[in-house]
Structures are given as structure tokens and as C-alpha cells.
N, C-alpha and C positions, 0 to 999 in steps of 0.2 A: 504494500500500500504506500503510495507516495503522499507526501504532505503538500498542501496547497501553498502557493507562493504567498508570502506576507507582503501586502502593499506598504508596510511600514518602511521597507528598504527604498521605496520611491520617495523622491523629494516632493515638496508641495506643488511644484510646477507639473511634475509627472502625475500626481494625484488629480490635479485640476483637469489635465488632458484626459485622463481615464474617466472622470465624471462626465466630461463633454461627450466622449465617445458613447457612453451608455445612456446619455440623456434622451428622453422621449419627448416629442418627436426628434428626429435626427437634427442635430445642430449643424448649421451650414457654415460655420466660421471657425473650423478647427484647422489650425495651420500645420502644414506638412512638417516643418522643422520641429514643431512640438511633438508630433506623432513619432517622428524618427527618433527623437531623444527618448521618448517613452519606450519605444521598442528596443532601443539599445540598452536601457536600464532593466527592462523586463526579460530580455533574452539576448538576441543578437540581430543586428541589421547591417548588412554589408552591401554597398553599392558595387554592382558588377560592371564589367567592361561594356556590356550592352545597355547600360543605363537602368536596368531593373534592380530592385533592392531585394536581396535574399534575406528573409526574416525567419528566424527560428525562435519559436515560443513553445516551451515544453517539448513534446515529441513532434510537433508540427513544423514543417518547412514550407513556406509560401514564397512566391516571387511576385512582388508588387511593382506596378508601373507608377513612378512618381507623378503627381499631378502636374499639369502644365502651368497652373497658377500657384498661388501660395496656399490655398485651402484644398482640403481633400473633398471629394464628392460623396454623395449619399451612399453609393454602392461600396466605396472603400470603407466608409463608417460601418456598414453592415458586415463586411468581411473582417474588419478589425474587432468588432464585437464578438463575432464567432471565434476568432483566433484567441482573443484574450480570455473569453469564457472557457474555452477548451483547456487553456493553460491554468485555469483556476483563479483568474483575476475577476474582480467585480468592483464597482465603485465603493469607496469608503465613506 
């Protein structure tokens, strides 16, 4: 049995981003650089040579396309919710 990640290891900015991701309805002003910072703190996020970002959270590995603007879109928020939930994260 694995223990769930403790959001206490995340700083306040990361916790704020986590809350925004899980907010209903979907928040439309979540900045990519804040998401990337959260993903690096919660697991790992590596920008690949093709521009995609390899994200490892728990046992899950996903390849994300960075947004063209500064904010992530609604579909990415849905994907992030799923990934973070599967890794045991929830808003604090």
C-alpha cells in the first residue's frame, strides 16, 4: 500500500495553483508557468526537444503540449485534475 502525497511539501504558490486546478467550474486564468512549477514540485516535468513536456506524477507519465498563450485551456485543466487525483493530490 502506498501513502498519498502530502501537499504540505508544496509551497503556498503551489497550493494556490492546485486549488485553481480543482476549482469548479474550471478556472480560465491558470498560468502555465505556475502549473509547470507545481508539476515539478509534485513529480517531474521535463521539456523535451520536440517542445512537449514529459510529466511524471506517481506511476503516470503524460506528454503535454504547452499552451500557446500564458494560460492553460479547459481541456488541460481536466487532464491535470485527473493526473493529480490519480497521484493522490487534492486541494487543501
